[in-house]
C-alpha positions in Angstrom: 109.3 124.0 119.1 107.3 127.2 119.6 107.8 129.9 116.9 109.1 133.4 117.3 108.7 136.1 114.8 112.4 136.9 114.5 112.7 138.1 110.8 110.6 139.6 108.1 111.4 139.0 104.4 111.5 142.3 102.5 112.1 142.6 98.8 115.1 144.8 97.8 115.8 144.4 94.1 112.9 143.4 91.8 113.5 141.3 88.8 112.6 144.0 86.3 115.2 146.4 87.7 117.9 144.0 86.8 117.0 142.2 83.6 113.9 143.8 82.3 112.4 141.1 80.1 115.6 139.1 79.4 114.7 135.8 80.9 118.1 134.2 80.4 119.8 136.5 82.9 120.5 135.0 86.4 122.0 136.4 89.6 125.2 134.5 90.3 126.6 136.4 93.3 126.0 139.5 95.5 128.1 141.8 97.7 126.8 144.5 100.1 128.9 147.1 101.7 127.1 149.8 103.6 124.4 151.0 101.2 126.2 149.7 98.2 124.7 146.5 96.7 126.6 144.7 93.9 125.2 141.9 91.8 127.2 139.6 89.5 125.3 137.9 86.7 125.7 134.8 84.5 126.2 137.1 81.4 129.3 138.7 82.9 127.7 141.9 84.1 128.2 143.7 87.5 125.3 145.9 88.7 125.7 148.6 91.4 122.6 149.7 93.4 122.2 152.1 96.3 119.9 150.6 99.0 117.8 152.9 101.1 116.0 151.7 104.2 112.7 153.3 105.0 110.6 153.0 108.2 106.9 153.8 108.0 105.0 155.5 110.9 103.6 152.0 111.7 107.2 150.8 112.1 107.2 148.8 108.8 110.6 148.6 107.1 110.9 148.8 103.3 114.0 149.0 101.0 114.3 151.0 97.8 117.1 150.2 95.4 118.4 152.8 93.0 120.5 151.6 90.1 123.8 153.4 89.8 125.4 151.7 86.8 126.2 148.4 85.3 129.4 147.1 83.7 130.2 144.3 81.3 133.5 142.5 82.0 134.0 141.2 78.5 134.0 137.4 79.0 131.5 134.8 78.0 131.6 133.5 81.6 129.5 134.1 84.8 130.7 136.5 87.5 131.4 133.8 90.2 132.2 136.0 93.3 132.3 139.6 94.4 134.0 140.9 97.5 134.3 144.6 98.6 137.5 146.0 100.2 136.0 149.3 101.3 139.3 150.6 102.9 140.9 150.4 99.3 137.6 151.4 97.5 138.1 148.2 95.5 135.8 145.4 94.5 137.4 142.0 93.9 135.7 140.2 91.1 136.2 136.5 90.3 135.4 135.6 86.7 137.0 132.9 84.5 139.3 131.8 87.4 140.8 135.3 87.6 140.3 137.9 90.4 140.3 141.4 89.0 140.5 144.6 91.1 137.9 147.2 90.0 137.0 150.7 91.5 134.0 150.4 93.8 132.4 153.6 92.4 132.9 153.4 88.6 133.6 149.7 88.3 136.6 150.4 86.1 139.6 148.0 86.4 142.7 149.4 88.2 145.1 151.1 85.8 148.0 148.8 86.7 145.9 145.8 85.7 146.8 144.0 88.9 145.0 140.6 89.2 145.2 137.1 90.7 145.1 134.2 88.3 144.2 130.6 88.8 141.6 131.0 91.5 138.7 128.5 91.8 137.1 130.5 94.7 138.4 133.1 97.2 137.7 134.6 100.6 139.0 137.6 102.6 140.7 137.3 106.0 138.4 139.3 108.3 141.0 139.0 111.1 144.1 140.0 109.1 147.6 139.3 110.4 149.5 142.1 108.5 148.1 145.0 110.5 148.3 147.2 107.4 144.9 149.1 107.0 145.6 149.7 103.3 145.9 146.0 102.5 143.5 143.1 102.4 144.5 139.5 102.8 143.0 137.1 100.3 143.0 133.4 100.4 142.3 131.4 97.2 141.7 127.8 96.4 144.0 127.4 93.4 143.4 125.7 90.1 146.5 123.7 91.0 145.5 120.4 92.7 145.4 120.5 96.6 146.8 124.0 96.8 145.8 127.1 98.8 147.5 130.5 98.2 147.6 133.6 100.4 147.9 137.0 98.8 148.2 140.6 100.1 146.1 142.9 97.9 146.9 146.7 97.8 145.1 149.5 95.9 146.8 148.6 92.6 149.0 145.6 93.2 148.9 142.1 94.6 151.6 140.1 96.3 151.7 136.3 97.0 152.6 135.5 100.6 152.3 131.8 101.1 151.4 128.6 99.2 150.0 125.7 101.3 149.4 122.1 100.2 146.5 120.2 101.6 146.1 116.5 102.2 143.0 116.3 99.9 141.4 118.6 97.3 139.8 121.6 99.1 136.3 122.8 98.1 135.6 125.6 100.5 137.6 127.8 102.9 137.2 130.4 105.6 140.1 132.3 107.2 140.7 133.8 110.7 144.2 135.1 111.3 146.7 132.3 110.5 143.9 129.7 110.7 142.2 128.2 107.7 139.0 126.2 108.1 138.8 123.9 105.1 136.3 121.6 103.6 138.3 118.8 101.9 137.0 115.9 99.8 136.1 113.7 102.9 136.5 115.9 105.9 136.7 119.3 107.5 140.1 120.4 109.0 141.7 123.4 110.7 145.1 124.3 109.3 147.5 126.9 110.6 149.2 128.1 107.4 152.0 129.8 109.5 153.1 126.6 111.3 151.7 124.0 108.9 150.0 122.2 111.8 146.6 120.8 110.9 143.7 119.3 113.0 140.9 117.1 111.8 137.4 118.2 112.7 134.9 115.6 111.4 134.3 113.6 108.3 132.1 114.9 105.5 131.3 113.7 102.0 131.6 116.5 99.4 130.4 114.3 96.6 126.9 114.1 98.1 126.3 117.7 99.1 128.0 121.0 99.0 130.1 121.9 102.1 129.5 125.1 104.0 132.4 126.8 105.9 131.6 130.2 107.4 133.6 132.4 109.8 131.1 133.6 112.4 133.3 135.4 114.9 136.8 135.6 116.3 138.4 132.1 115.9 135.0 130.4 115.4 133.4 128.8 112.4 130.0 127.4 111.4 130.1 124.2 109.2 127.5 122.0 107.5 128.1 118.7 109.4 126.8 115.2 108.7 123.2 114.3 109.5 121.9 117.8 108.8 123.7 119.4 111.7 125.0 122.9 111.8 128.3 122.4 113.8 130.3 125.1 115.5 134.1 124.8 115.7 136.9 126.9 117.1 140.4 127.2 115.8 141.4 124.8 118.6 139.2 122.2 117.0 136.6 122.1 119.8 132.9 123.1 119.8 131.8 125.5 122.5 128.1 125.4 121.5 125.6 122.7 120.8 124.9 122.1 117.1 121.6 123.2 115.4 119.5 120.8 113.4 119.2 121.8 109.8 117.6 120.0 106.9 119.9 117.6 105.0 120.2 119.8 101.9 121.3 123.2 103.2 122.5 125.6 100.5 123.7 128.5 102.6 124.0 129.6 106.2 124.5 132.9 108.0 124.7 134.2 111.5 122.5 137.1 112.9 123.0 136.9 116.6 121.4 135.1 118.4 120.1 133.3 115.4 121.6 130.9 112.8 119.7 131.3 109.5 119.8 128.5 106.9 118.6 128.2 103.4 117.5 125.0 101.6 115.5 124.6 98.4 112.1 125.3 100.0 112.6 127.2 103.3 114.6 129.7 105.2 114.9 128.3 108.8 115.8 130.3 111.9 117.5 128.5 114.9 118.5 130.0 118.2 122.1 129.6 119.2 121.0 130.0 122.8 118.8 127.0 123.1 119.3 125.3 119.6 115.5 125.3 119.0 114.1 126.2 115.6 112.2 129.4 116.1 110.9 130.4 112.6 110.3 129.0 109.2 109.8 131.2 106.1 108.8 129.5 102.8 111.3 130.6 100.1 111.4 128.8 96.8 114.3 128.7 94.3 116.7 130.5 96.7 120.4 129.9 96.0 122.2 132.6 97.9 122.1 133.3 101.6 124.8 135.6 103.0 125.2 138.1 105.9 127.0 141.4 105.4 127.8 143.3 108.6 124.7 141.9 110.3 122.4 142.4 107.2 121.2 139.0 106.0 120.5 138.9 102.2 118.9 136.0 100.2 118.5 135.8 96.5 116.9 133.7 93.9 118.2 133.7 90.3 116.0 136.7 89.6 115.5 138.8 92.8 117.2 140.0 96.0 115.5 140.0 99.4 116.6 141.2 102.8 115.8 139.3 106.1 115.0 142.2 108.5 115.3 141.1 112.1 112.6 142.3 114.4 114.0 144.3 117.3 115.1 141.9 120.1 113.0 143.8 122.6 109.9 143.3 120.4 110.7 139.6 120.1 111.2 139.4 123.9 107.9 141.2 124.6 106.1 138.8 122.2 107.5 135.8 124.1 106.5 137.3 127.4 103.0 138.0 126.0 102.7 134.3 125.2 104.0 133.5 128.8 107.2 131.9 127.4 109.3 133.3 130.3 112.3 130.9 130.0 112.8 131.6 126.2 112.3 135.4 126.8 115.0 135.4 129.4 117.4 133.3 127.3 116.9 135.7 124.4 117.3 138.8 126.7 120.6 137.5 128.1 121.8 136.7 124.6 120.9 140.3 123.5 123.6 141.6 125.9 126.3 141.7 123.2 124.2 143.7 120.7 123.0 146.5 123.1 125.0 149.2 124.9 125.6 148.2 128.5 123.5 150.9 130.3 120.6 150.4 127.9 120.8 146.6 128.3 120.7 146.7 132.1 117.6 148.9 132.1 115.9 146.7 129.5 117.0 143.4 131.2 115.8 144.5 134.6 112.4 145.4 133.2 112.2 142.0 131.4 113.0 140.2 134.6 110.3 142.2 136.4 107.7 141.4 133.7 108.7 137.8 133.8 108.3 137.8 137.6 104.7 139.1 137.3 103.9 136.4 134.7 105.2 133.7 137.1 103.4 135.4 140.0 100.1 135.3 138.2 100.6 131.6 137.6 101.4 131.2 141.4 104.9 130.1 140.6 106.1 132.0 143.7 109.7 130.7 143.9 110.4 131.6 140.3 108.7 135.0 140.8 110.7 135.8 143.9 114.0 135.0 142.1 113.0 137.2 139.1 111.8 140.1 141.3 115.0 140.0 143.3 117.4 139.8 140.3 115.2 142.5 138.5 115.5 144.7 141.6 111.8 145.3 141.4 110.4 148.4 143.2 108.6 146.3 145.8 105.7 148.8 145.7 104.8 147.5 142.3 104.0 144.2 143.9 102.3 145.7 147.1 100.1 147.9 144.9 98.5 144.8 143.4 97.0 144.1 146.9 94.1 146.4 147.7 94.5 148.8 150.7 98.0 147.6 151.5 99.9 150.7 150.4 99.5 153.6 152.9 97.2 156.3 151.9 100.1 158.8 152.1 102.2 156.7 149.6 103.3 158.7 146.6 103.7 155.5 144.5 102.6 155.5 140.8 102.9 152.3 138.8 105.6 151.9 136.1 104.6 153.0 132.6 104.4 151.1 130.4 102.9 148.7 132.9 104.8 145.6 134.0 101.6 143.5 133.9 98.0 143.7 132.8 96.3 143.4 136.2 94.3 146.1 138.0 94.6 144.3 141.3 94.7 140.9 143.0 91.0 140.4 142.7 91.2 140.5 138.9 94.4 138.3 139.0 92.8 135.6 141.1 89.3 136.2 139.7 87.9 136.1 143.3 89.3 132.6 144.1 89.8 132.9 147.9 92.4 130.1 148.0 94.6 131.7 145.4 94.2 135.1 147.2 95.4 133.5 150.4 98.4 132.0 148.7 99.3 135.3 147.1 99.1 137.0 150.5 101.2 134.4 152.1 103.8 134.9 149.3 103.9 138.7 149.8 104.3 138.2 153.5 107.4 136.0 153.1 108.8 138.2 150.3 108.4 141.5 152.2 109.9 140.0 155.4 112.9 138.9 153.3 113.4 142.2 151.5 112.6 144.6 154.3 116.2 144.6 155.6 117.8 144.7 152.1 118.6 147.6 149.7 115.5 146.8 147.7 113.4 148.4 150.5 115.6 151.5 150.8 113.4 154.6 150.6 110.2 152.6 150.8 110.6 151.2 154.3 107.3 152.8 155.5 105.4 151.2 152.6 107.0 147.8 153.1 106.6 147.6 156.9 103.1 149.1 156.9 102.0 146.5 154.2 103.6 143.7 156.2 101.8 144.8 159.4 98.5 144.8 157.5 99.1 141.3 156.1 100.2 139.9 159.5 97.2 141.4 161.3 94.7 140.2 158.7 96.2 136.6 158.7 96.5 136.6 162.5 100.2 135.8 162.1 102.5 135.5 165.1 105.2 137.6 163.4 103.0 140.7 163.9 104.3 141.1 167.4 107.9 140.5 166.4 107.6 143.2 163.8 106.3 145.7 166.3 108.8 145.0 169.0 111.8 145.3 166.7 112.9 148.3 164.6 110.2 149.1 162.1 108.8 151.9 159.9 105.1 151.2 160.2 103.1 154.4 159.6 101.1 155.2 162.8 97.8 156.4 161.4 97.4 153.8 158.7 98.6 150.9 160.9 96.5 152.0 163.9 93.3 152.1 161.9 94.0 148.7 160.4 94.9 147.1 163.8 91.7 148.5 165.3 89.6 147.2 162.4 91.1 143.7 163.0 90.7 144.0 166.8 94.4 143.6 167.4 94.4 145.8 170.5 97.5 144.4 172.2 99.5 144.9 168.9 98.0 148.4 168.7 99.4 149.1 172.1 102.9 147.9 170.9 102.6 150.3 168.0 101.7 153.2 170.2 104.6 152.3 172.5 107.0 152.1 169.5 105.9 155.6 168.5 106.5 157.0 172.1 102.8 157.0 173.1 103.0 154.9 176.2 99.9 156.5 177.8 97.7 155.4 174.9 99.3 151.9 175.0 98.6 151.5 178.7 95.1 152.8 178.5 94.4 150.2 175.8 96.0 147.2 177.6 94.2 148.1 180.9 90.9 148.0 179.0 91.7 144.5 177.7 92.6 143.3 181.3 89.4 144.9 182.7 87.4 143.1 180.0 86.1 146.4 178.3 87.5 145.2 175.0 88.3 141.7 173.8 91.8 140.6 172.7 93.2 137.2 173.7 96.7 137.7 172.3 98.3 137.5 175.7 96.9 135.5 178.5 99.5 137.1 180.8 98.7 140.7 179.8 98.3 141.8 183.5 101.9 140.6 184.2 103.0 142.2 181.0 101.6 145.6 182.0 103.3 145.3 185.4 106.6 144.5 183.7 106.0 147.4 181.3 105.4 149.8 184.2 108.6 148.5 185.9 110.7 149.6 183.0 108.7 152.8 182.3 110.6 156.0 183.0 107.5 158.2 182.9 106.7 158.5 186.7 103.3 160.0 186.1 102.2 156.8 184.3 103.8 154.6 187.0 101.8 156.4 189.7 98.7 156.5 187.6 98.5 152.7 187.0 100.3 151.4 190.2 97.1 151.6 192.2 95.2 149.6 189.5 98.0 147.0 189.4 98.1 146.6 193.2 94.3 146.3 193.5 94.4 143.4 190.9 97.2 141.5 192.7 99.3 142.9 195.6 102.2 140.4 195.3 102.6 140.9 191.5 101.7 144.6 191.4 104.5 145.5 193.9 107.1 144.4 191.3 106.5 147.8 189.6 108.6 149.1 192.5 110.8 146.2 193.5 112.1 145.2 190.0 112.8 148.7 188.7 116.1 149.0 186.9 118.9 149.3 189.5 120.4 152.5 188.1 117.0 154.2 188.3 116.5 153.0 191.9 119.9 154.2 192.9 119.1 157.7 191.6 116.0 157.5 193.7 114.0 158.8 190.8 110.9 157.6 192.7 111.4 158.3 196.4 111.1 155.1 198.5 109.2 157.0 201.2 106.6 157.9 198.6 106.3 154.3 197.6 105.9 153.2 201.2 103.2 155.8 201.6 101.4 154.4 198.6 101.8 150.8 199.8 100.4 151.4 203.3 97.0 150.3 202.1 98.5 147.0 200.7 100.2 145.2 203.6 101.6 142.3 201.6 103.0 144.6 199.0 104.5 146.8 201.8 106.3 143.8 203.3 107.7 142.8 199.9 108.9 146.3 199.2 110.6 146.7 202.6 112.2 143.3 202.1 113.5 144.5 198.7 115.0 147.6 200.4 116.5 145.9 203.4 117.5 142.4 202.1 118.1 143.0 198.4 119.4 146.5 198.1 120.8 146.4 201.6 119.8 150.0 202.4 121.1 150.9 205.9 118.3 153.0 207.2 117.0 152.3 210.7 113.4 153.2 209.8 113.2 150.6 207.1 114.7 147.8 209.2 112.5 148.6 212.2 109.4 148.9 210.0 110.1 145.5 208.4 110.6 143.9 211.8 107.4 145.4 213.2 105.5 144.2 210.1 106.8 140.7 210.5 106.0 140.8 214.2 102.5 142.1 213.8 101.7 139.5 211.1 102.9 136.7 213.4 100.9 137.9 216.3 97.9 138.4 214.1 98.2 134.8 212.8 98.8 133.4 216.3 95.6 135.2 217.6 93.6 133.3 215.0 95.1 129.8 215.5 97.1 128.2 218.2 99.0 125.8 215.8 101.9 127.2 213.9 100.9 127.1 210.3 103.5 127.2 207.5 102.8 130.9 207.0 103.6 131.6 210.7 106.7 129.4 210.5 107.9 131.2 207.4 107.4 134.6 209.0 109.1 133.5 212.2 112.1 132.4 210.1 112.2 135.7 208.3 111.9 137.7 211.6 114.7 135.8 213.3 116.9 136.2 210.2 116.4 139.9 210.2 116.9 140.3 214.0 120.1 138.2 213.9 121.7 139.8 210.8 120.7 143.4 211.1 122.2 145.9 213.5 120.1 148.8 212.4 116.6 148.3 214.0 115.6 149.8 217.3 116.2 146.9 219.7 114.3 148.3 222.8 111.3 149.3 220.6 111.0 145.7 219.3 111.7 144.2 222.7 108.8 146.2 224.2 106.5 144.9 221.5 107.6 141.3 222.2 107.2 141.4 225.9 104.3 139.3 227.2 104.2 137.1 224.1 105.7 133.6 223.7 108.3 134.7 221.2 111.1 133.5 223.5 113.7 132.8 220.7 113.2 136.4 219.4 113.6 137.8 222.9 116.8 135.9 223.3 118.1 137.3 220.0 117.3 140.8 221.1 119.0 140.4 224.5 122.0 139.1 222.6 122.0 142.3 220.5 122.1 144.2 223.9 125.0 142.0 225.0 122.8 140.7 227.8 123.9 137.1 227.1 122.9 135.6 230.5 119.3 136.7 230.0 119.3 135.3 226.5 120.8 132.0 227.5 118.5 131.7 230.5 115.5 132.1 228.2 116.9 129.5 225.7 117.8 127.0 228.4 115.0 127.4 230.9 112.1 128.8 229.0 112.6 127.1 225.6 114.7 124.1 226.8 116.3 124.3 223.4 119.9 123.3 224.1 120.8 123.2 220.4 119.5 126.7 220.0 121.6 127.8 223.0 124.8 126.4 221.3 123.9 128.0 218.0 123.3 131.3 219.9 126.9 131.1 221.2 128.3 130.4 217.7 126.5 133.2 215.8 126.9 135.8 218.5 130.6 135.3 218.6 131.1 135.4 214.8 134.1 137.7 213.9 134.6 138.4 217.7 137.7 136.4 218.5 138.4 133.3 220.5 138.2 134.9 224.0 134.7 136.3 223.3 133.5 132.9 222.1 135.1 131.1 225.1 133.3 133.6 227.4 129.9 132.8 225.8 130.5 129.0 226.0 131.6 129.3 229.7 128.5 131.4 230.3 126.3 128.7 228.8 128.1 126.0 230.9 127.4 128.0 234.0 123.7 128.3 233.1 123.6 124.5 232.8 125.5 123.8 236.1 124.3 126.6 238.4 120.7 125.7 238.5 120.6 124.6 242.1 118.7 121.5 241.0 120.2 118.3 239.7 118.1 118.3 236.5 119.5 115.4 234.7 118.6 116.9 231.3 120.7 120.0 232.1 123.6 117.8 233.3 123.5 115.8 230.0 123.4 119.1 228.1 126.5 120.3 230.0 128.3 117.1 229.3 127.4 117.2 225.6 128.4 120.8 225.3 131.8 120.1 226.7 132.4 116.9 224.7 131.2 118.5 221.4 132.9 121.8 221.7 136.1 121.0 223.6 138.1 123.6 221.6 135.8 126.4 222.8 136.7 126.0 226.5 139.6 126.9 228.7 140.2 123.4 230.2 141.6 124.7 233.5 138.6 126.8 234.2 136.2 124.0 233.2 137.8 121.6 235.7 137.2 124.1 238.5 133.5 124.4 237.5 132.7 120.7 237.0 131.2 118.9 240.0 133.6 116.4 241.6 131.0 113.7 241.3 131.5 113.4 237.5 133.6 110.5 236.3 136.6 110.9 234.0 134.9 108.5 231.6 131.9 110.9 231.3 134.3 113.7 230.2 136.8 111.6 228.3 136.1 113.1 224.8 136.4 116.6 226.4 139.6 115.7 228.2 141.1 114.0 225.2 140.4 117.0 223.1 141.7 119.4 225.7 144.9 117.4 226.2 145.3 117.1 222.4 144.7 120.9 222.0 147.2 121.6 224.8 149.9 119.4 223.3 149.2 120.8 219.9 149.5 124.4 221.1 152.8 123.5 223.0 154.3 121.9 219.9 153.3 124.7 217.6 154.9 127.1 219.9 158.1 125.1 220.0 158.1 125.0 216.2 157.6 128.8 216.0 160.4 129.3 218.5 162.8 127.0 216.6 162.0 128.8 213.3 162.7 132.2 215.0 166.0 131.0 216.3 167.1 129.6 212.9 166.1 132.9 211.3 168.2 134.8 214.0 171.2 132.6 213.2 170.9 133.4 209.5 170.9 137.1 210.2 173.9 136.8 212.5 175.8 134.9 209.7 174.9 137.6 207.2 176.2 140.3 209.6 179.5 138.5 210.0 179.8 138.1 206.2 179.1 141.8 205.7 182.1 142.8 208.0 184.4 141.1 205.4 188.2 141.6 205.5 190.0 143.9 208.0 190.8 147.4 206.9 194.2 148.8 207.8 194.2 152.5 208.6 197.5 154.4 209.0 198.5 158.1 209.0 199.8 157.5 205.4 196.2 156.9 204.1 194.5 160.0 202.9 190.8 160.8 202.4 189.7 160.5 198.8 187.6 163.6 199.0 189.8 166.2 200.8 193.2 164.4 200.4 194.0 165.0 204.2 195.2 162.1 206.4 192.9 160.5 209.0 193.4 161.9 212.6 190.8 159.6 214.2 190.1 155.9 213.7 186.7 156.9 212.3 186.0 156.7 208.5 183.6 155.7 205.8 184.5 153.0 203.3 182.9 152.7 199.9 182.3 149.3 198.2 185.1 150.1 195.7 187.6 150.2 198.6 187.9 154.1 198.8 188.0 155.6 202.3 186.7 159.1 203.3 186.2 161.1 206.4 182.7 160.8 207.9 182.2 164.6 207.5 183.3 164.4 203.9 181.0 161.5 203.2 178.2 163.5 204.7 178.9 166.5 202.5 176.4 166.4 199.7 178.5 168.4 197.2 181.0 165.6 196.3 183.3 166.4 193.5 182.5 164.7 190.2 185.3 162.3 190.5 184.1 160.9 193.7 180.5 160.9 192.5 181.6 158.8 189.6 183.4 156.4 191.8 180.6 155.8 194.2 177.6 156.1 192.0 177.8 152.4 190.9 176.9 151.1 194.3 176.7 153.9 196.9 173.6 152.2 198.1 175.8 149.5 199.6 177.9 151.9 201.6 
């Protein structure tokens, strides 16, 4: 066990003060109450001293005892025990088996002569049950065998309350409320003198050594157990604490939290109740009394009295921390909670946790250090300030005084060991990244984030970029200088952007892409800049760098304009005409931008549609002039051009047609003629120029989309005519006509087809067409019959409803009168209400019906 300096032994009453040169006088018992110290001797004297505590400037404590008086009690016996009852200003004195009440100040017996006889030993109940402040409860072990008696002692009278018999002879007793903790001949027990219920604790042999029973707190006792153990027991007979290891021959024990102090014939030993370890040993010969009085521990030999002065807990804790005994210091600090006011304790405890954290940190015990810093709510700048240059120059931080550790900085702490230094930096990185979002960082966010940025940059850590693209409080000037020093130019750009300095950021990034400065953070920095400009709302910057981006790569650069946020495009913050003007030098970009306007944003402006069509056309013609084969690029462009010509209705048809004339873009010409409703021309081109019969069929389908059956039939008949009216008997056209009829039977008027078809064609040749036509005809007839049948059925239902509505006949005679005007009916014309009432037609038409009538008819006038 490692020692702690917990107590100092200070002399209080010197031998001479008590007995002068009389060697036969011995101290038998002591009592201390406040500053009053009473000593009982073997020659029946009581001495009264006043104890004065003095603290020197060096913090050294001394005691001065001033003798007040001494008194002889008149027996030839020793004074066995003294107990003060300060509320009654009485001293209870046991001498010759009798407890006498004397005045605390003049030591005179009370005038009434009240006393308790037949007491072997006695104790006071420190947790009294009577509740009377001017009464003390006394428990004695009686001279009668196996008997305990309870008394109430008042200023000048005593009163027996209870007599209790014990299973064996009692030797020592302590009291708490109704509970007695007793040392009997062979064991310790707990006895409730109110209910008589007893409970065995553990065996003990009183013949071999003297028992110790000590009340140490509410419902808890300390006992000398077997095998040199100091045992703790509660009134419920259980032990809530681990025992402490004493020597076998303990004479006395006392509690001075958090320590248990024990006395044997050679030493005073100090054990911690918190971890049961022996913390201190003080040599002390011939001691025979050890008692604590309201937290003051007093020991005595036969000749002198000494006080065990506890060192302040804070001093003990600091000593432990100084010798790097972190665990013990924390255990002791926690234990000190009950002895120190709450606010003061919290301040002290936090500081101890922080100090302990730095001790663990210096030993590179980072997990433990982190836990201690967290629970100690360390001002995180204390830790940052250990690392040179990490705190911003503008920081107002001053280290805690007195200091929490003895290090000037990390260099001193690691003594220049680079590996240790790296580990410390890695720890700070993880610690700061954890605490930056917690309350610990409140008020110091700039210091924390700036330090974190510096660590990340120095270590080339990937989290540097994450820090800069999320919410952060990095100080611009400090951070910028540091990033530049470590050549983190991309990160520096992010820092500028975060601080609203986009121009500076772009300038830096462009330099990296151009190779003027080196930074390999992002291999795709060019694309990143394009993306940045796409979402940049500063138009001047967009125009300034768009040329640069387009020169680098037309296809990617144009994204600055095509991928802009939709809401910004819809507001036309940057005018599309200006963009087109800018892109004129970059043909690929221009096509991409016009495609964006026409195909993605679906802007319905003739000039954009025409412009895009012309660009496609020019590109195709350009490619065709270079090579005769259709390369993939030409095919792709042709596909795009046809799609645009087919789907759009906004371009200038004649203008495009003029540009196509004389080229071999027959399909495109056909599409344009179709747009002009010149279908014969279009079909003629498809059939005779291109000989693409499938394309001709497709032409009929897409041109008649959303135009109704008649329009579609007209186009298909037109195509059939083109196939048949050739004047030649081209077998390919004949087969195309047959296939057209057989594959699209539904698109033809069969009667007209039969007039057109040459007589030479066999029925078998047209059998699919004819079967389809007949099926279609029969289907149409049957559907019409069904519709007619349904209409007739519906008509019948309505007729039935009408008959039902007519209901029962109504008899009208000249005796019936109108319910409104009370006049009889002159003509067989009337209005009947659902409730059976009849009125003239002119009365019913009159809006101002009387209330009675309104009431009658309101229920269902809608059914009149």
